[in-house]
C-alpha positions, 0 to 999 in steps of 0.5 A: 425498502426498494430504494435501500436495496437499489442503493445496495446494488448500485454500490456493488455495480460501482465497486465492480466498475461495470457501469457504462463509462463515458468516452475518456478524456485524454490530456496530451500535455501530461508527463508519463507516470510509472506506478510501482507496487509493493510486496505482494502487489504484482500478478505472478504467473508460473511458466512451465519450462516444458510446455511454455504454458503460463498460469496465474499463481498470485493472486488467485482465489480458486485453488489458491493454497494448492498452486501457491505451494506447488509453484511459488514455494522457493529456496534462496541461492546465496550464489546468485542472491535469487530465490528459485521455485522448488518446481524445477520446471517452473519459473515466475514471470510478470505479465506485461499486458496493458503496458504493465498496468494489468499486473498491478490493477486487480490482482485476481481478474477471474474473481471480478469477472465471476462476480460480474456474471453473478451481478448480471444474473442477479439484476435479471431478477431484481424486480422479482426480488423487490416485490416478493422478498423483504429487505431485511431478509435479503440483506444477509445473503446479499451482504455475504457474497458481494459486500464482503468480497474475499480479500477485496482491499488486497485484490484491487490494488491500484485499481482506484488510482488507475481509474482516477488518473484516466479521468485526469487525462492519463492514457494507458500506454501513452502516459500511464504505465505499470511495473510488476515484479517478483516480490519474493526477490531481493529489491537489488536483484540484477534481473529486476533492476535491468527490467526497470532500466529497460522500462524507463528507457521504453517509456522515455522513448515512447514519450518523445523524451519526456521525463517520468513521474514515478509513483511507488507504494510500500516496498516499491519505494525501496526497489526504486531507491536500490535502482537509484543507488546502483545506477547512479554511477553507471555510464554507457555509450547508450546513455551518452554518459548521462546518469540513468536515474536522473536522465529518466526520472523527473519526480518521485512520489513515494507512498507509505515506503518503509525506508527504515523498515517495518519492525513489528510487521516483519518480526511477527511475519518471520515467526508467524507468517502473514494473512492478507485476508482475515476471518472466514475469507481466509479459507479461500485463500493462501493459509497463514502457514503456507505464506510463512513457508514462502516468506522465510526464503524471501530476501525482500522480507529480510530487507524490511527488518528494522534499520540498524543504524537509524536512531529510533524514537521508539526502539523496536523490540522483541519481548518474551515472557519466559518460564524459568526454573529455580534451584528447587524446581519452581517455575516463574515468568521473567520478561526478556527484551531483545534488540533487533540484533539480539532478536536474530538468535531468537529467530534462529532457535524459534525456527530451528525445527521448521520444515515443509514437505514438498513432492514427498521430500522433507525440506528444512526451512530454518531462519536463513542467515544467508538471506540475512547477510544479503539483506544487510548488504542491501540496507548498506546500498539503501543507506548510501542512496543520494537523490540526484539534485534535479529529481524532485522527491514527494513523500506520503505516509499514513497516520492514525493507525495502531502500527506494531513496533514491539512484538511480545510473546507469552504472558505472566500467566502463560510464559514460553517454555520452549522458543520453538513454540513461538511460531504457534503463538499469537503475538501482542504488540506495542504500537506507534503511529503509522498506517498499521504496517509501517511506522510514521517515522520510518515512512518520513525518512529524509534523503542525503545529498553529498552528505547533507540532509535535504528536505523533500519537496513535500511531505504529507501524512494522510489518515489511513491504513497501508493499503487504504490510502491508495483509495483515499480522495486526499491522496488523489487530490495531492498527487494530481496537483504534484503531477500538475494535472489539476490545472489549478493555480489556487491549490498548492498543498506544500510550499513552506508548509505541509497539509495533513487532511484529518477529517472528511465527512459528506451527508445528504438528505432528501425529503419532499423535494428538498435536498440538504447536503453538509460537508465537514473537512479538517486539516492541520498545517505544519509549518516552520513559521512560528506565530504563537502570539495570536491566541484567537481563532480567525473565523470567516464565512461565505454564502451564495444563492441562486433562483431559477428564472421561472422560480421553479427551484432555488439553491442556497449554500453557506460555508464557515472557515475557522483557522485556529491559533498555531500551537507547537508548529501546527495550525488546525483548520476547519471547513463546515459547509451546507447547501439546500436545494429546493424544487428542480428535477 
């Protein structure tokens, strides 16, 4: 009982990262890295124009919904392309602490500090609990406040990756930087583009002229692509007529980028809003309705709609079971299907009565066609992007998750009689493969150079959800290699092939001085080379053993490696390993 409880506490401590850290390892030879988050992935502060006081409004748990409405609700200004807070005294800024990493690490630092205090207090009485309380009795109350942290996956954004990269030798402010931004805005907003240009220049200068590796997640990929497009032909005296993007950027690693949009996700968001946390946790966070009112006025959301000139393998649609009346007054249900272009009229009708009340004033918030026009122009810019020939592009996408592509409302038994009901209905989905938010075919978009399609330097699919892959060990291993931070000449994940990690299982069992560890790992190799003639699997094995000089302990390990025949351009590989350790400390 005591051991199990101790394991639970250790798991919590590990999550909060309060265990004492060793002296950091610093590798002075690494090239600098800039990390750019996706939508809702930056801490935002509200700056009071009268007092000059700053207050965090995204993300926060305490009074989250109230402050969100008061400071972040906004309206789009078609003249400037900027969305402005309804509070005239409020402007939104991004904190630059820790060279930009603070804004993309743990998005609610207060929550983490609060939980650390609770955990420290709990540790003082841990021995009392172990003696007087049964584990089964303690498990439920311990589980609720600690292991189901409110929005943990949403709040801890790049936290795991930052910690991982510092263990590789990266140093904050020297070789590791972050770029947060106001994600309500358009991905091509001039203010954001200018800030990014200044950030790249500052990193480039601080590193002594070393080119930068840029890692983007989700919508951050669109932001960087806009920057590349808008600055690819801009020349100035400062840059000595060199191209901005090509001068600063060495490699670009795009993770889960919705290059062709996130059709199902955005359709349901425009009609119903979104929740970053589910279940009971949602009561402590921003409500879905409050989020809906914000996103209707955010150009960034409209820029995530389905790309209209892309030839989808599975066309994204909006489906509605409508109630129709015949000439005799009898009702029936009829399924109507709308393309992304046709769906605009549905959005317009469904949101025609939408409004919010702010400071005693009712403000209409219909589907914003001015934002749609702006977003269409953004997509034109994105579609014309050309990757500079000296910049290497690496592509990571999530797989194995049901990802909405077509969104449906109503049913045969319960058809929709009024389109204004749609914001209050639950949608159902026709799913495709992806990360739960971005379809695979959207995240795998190739680039074009001088009108010709070019392949990425590497493209890898990782099983996992949209945010979860940022904590995935396979991603860390691959990124580490691409950044040349592994110093491992034997690991080459992609030259003329692509590795898709599909399984990783590690189990340990310890009993009576014997520890048994088993490992199972599987991959799929995707290659242009076709070898369909070999129909037999190739099996290999290796074993090793060691006995202490005084024979007080011994170790033995064995691994079996199976390479299955290639089929349809894919080759399945399995690794099964086991080690047994006896004796020792």
